[in-house]
C-alpha positions, -999 to 999 in steps of 0.1 A, spaced: 84 453 -413 58 478 -430 41 482 -399 76 495 -387 82 517 -416 47 533 -425 46 558 -393 86 569 -393 74 578 -436 41 593 -428 60 614 -401 84 626 -423 58 638 -453 44 660 -424 68 667 -394 48 697 -384 18 671 -376 33 640 -371 6 628 -349 -23 635 -373 1 620 -399 6 585 -384 -32 583 -371 -42 588 -407 -16 560 -423 -27 533 -395 -65 541 -401 -61 519 -430 -48 492 -410 -75 496 -382 -103 497 -407 -82 462 -427 -79 443 -395 -120 452 -380 -134 446 -420 -108 419 -435 -121 390 -414 -156 389 -422 -149 403 -454 -124 375 -464 -148 350 -447 -180 360 -471 -159 364 -504 -141 328 -494 -179 314 -491 -190 333 -526 -160 325 -548 -138 300 -528 -105 307 -513 -84 304 -539 -99 331 -559 -100 352 -527 -60 350 -526 -62 359 -563 -81 389 -559 -57 401 -530 -28 396 -551 -42 418 -577 -52 442 -549 -15 442 -535 1 449 -572 -25 472 -581 -18 491 -545 25 489 -552 21 505 -583 -3 533 -570 27 536 -543 51 538 -568 30 562 -587 19 586 -557 42 587 -529 70 613 -528 105 601 -528 122 609 -495 161 609 -491 172 582 -471 185 586 -433 226 590 -431 245 565 -412 250 582 -379 286 572 -358 273 559 -324 239 548 -336 218 517 -345 193 491 -322 213 494 -290 220 533 -294 183 536 -299 173 511 -271 196 531 -248 174 563 -260 158 583 -228 122 572 -229 124 545 -256 121 516 -224 90 529 -211 72 532 -241 83 499 -251 74 483 -216 43 501 -215 30 488 -253 42 452 -242 20 454 -210 -8 465 -230 -11 440 -258 1 413 -236 -34 421 -218 -54 430 -247 -45 394 -266 -52 376 -230 -92 381 -239 -94 393 -272 -72 356 -284 -102 340 -262 -134 357 -269 -154 333 -285 -150 310 -252 -159 337 -231 -189 349 -251 -204 315 -254 -196 310 -213 -219 340 -207 -246 327 -230 -256 362 -246 -279 371 -266 -256 379 -295 -227 363 -314 -190 364 -312 -193 380 -344 -216 409 -338 -192 413 -305 -162 412 -327 -181 440 -354 -187 460 -323 -149 457 -314 -143 465 -347 -165 499 -349 -146 510 -315 -113 508 -333 -123 531 -360 -137 557 -336 -103 551 -315 -82 564 -345 -102 593 -351 -96 602 -313 -56 597 -314 -54 613 -345 -71 646 -330 -51 642 -297 -13 629 -307 -1 662 -317 -10 683 -287 -25 659 -259 0 628 -261 4 618 -227 -31 629 -220 -47 611 -242 -20 582 -238 -30 576 -202 -67 583 -206 -72 553 -232 -49 528 -207 -71 537 -181 -101 534 -198 -90 503 -209 -83 491 -179 -116 499 -162 -133 481 -197 -117 448 -189 -126 451 -154 -161 457 -164 -162 422 -185 -151 406 -153 -180 420 -132 -206 419 -160 -196 390 -184 -234 378 -182 -253 412 -192 -251 420 -231 -256 457 -229 -225 460 -205 -204 435 -230 -213 453 -261 -211 487 -245 -175 475 -228 -163 456 -260 -174 489 -279 -151 514 -255 -124 490 -255 -123 490 -290 -117 523 -294 -88 521 -266 -73 493 -290 -74 518 -323 -59 548 -305 -32 534 -285 -7 522 -311 -7 553 -326 -1 570 -296 26 547 -286 43 550 -321 40 588 -323 57 586 -289 83 564 -299 89 588 -332 93 616 -309 119 600 -280 139 589 -309 137 613 -337 170 608 -346 167 572 -361 123 568 -363 128 536 -384 146 522 -357 122 527 -331 92 517 -345 106 486 -353 114 483 -318 79 488 -311 65 466 -332 84 441 -325 76 441 -288 41 444 -300 37 412 -321 58 394 -289 31 409 -266 4 394 -289 21 356 -288 24 363 -252 -7 373 -245 -26 347 -266 1 320 -241 -10 335 -209 -43 338 -217 -45 299 -225 -29 293 -191 -55 315 -176 -78 299 -195 -70 261 -186 -62 269 -150 -94 293 -140 -116 292 -168 -127 320 -186 -141 340 -157 -103 352 -151 -93 363 -186 -110 394 -180 -90 401 -147 -56 389 -161 -61 415 -187 -70 441 -166 -40 438 -144 -17 440 -171 -32 474 -182 -29 486 -148 8 481 -153 9 498 -184 -13 532 -170 19 530 -137 44 526 -162 35 556 -188 23 577 -155 63 573 -142 74 586 -177 69 619 -169 106 628 -176 110 610 -212 89 589 -234 55 605 -224 66 640 -209 34 665 -201 24 689 -231 46 723 -229 
């Protein structure tokens, strides 16, 4: 629920620079996803998991208090006749944006979920933890890229990052046994993982300005379906064909996402004026 509401709230705070506002708001999520697991693991080892959860509870309460104190109050959206979920789904461009997003996250999580067996099978000179850390660094860079391109070059940036993700995943299939190639591929793949969500959510807000909260809730629902579906599909590929099939399956799904965005010229992701 929070993920669905935050981008729309950020866009309403800065309507003239909604893309940069969304990127700034989502930067915290990217940093949290990149650093939260290693930080939580380290804390759990030092003070135990119960104290770690207690600390997180205190931090969450402090964050809620800070938000109540610092975030401005905005008027609620008026109920519109003919609005609602179905109306937003039928909004031109929303279907293309969500189709591309689901294909993207399916591809990402086909491999990301099973990155440990992929790294172990390749017998690289680095651990899975190092690979994930490099991926996290790339993700933070991707948020910055999205922040400087979302307002003026939304279509170009989205197509560019999706194409880069397709090539990165294919390179992991071609050079799976090269440590340097895998680390470079994962770094750039992480950059696409950090930037694409911001760009897609910005596109959703622009496509349905009359109901950005519902547009974002649709996007987040699709993203979570893609995460679950990608994990399932990756498991099937891993069982049936081994780790070597994972990057190729992922790159094929990303290629479908590139095609969807490329065709969405009139609505959803039109060229800049």
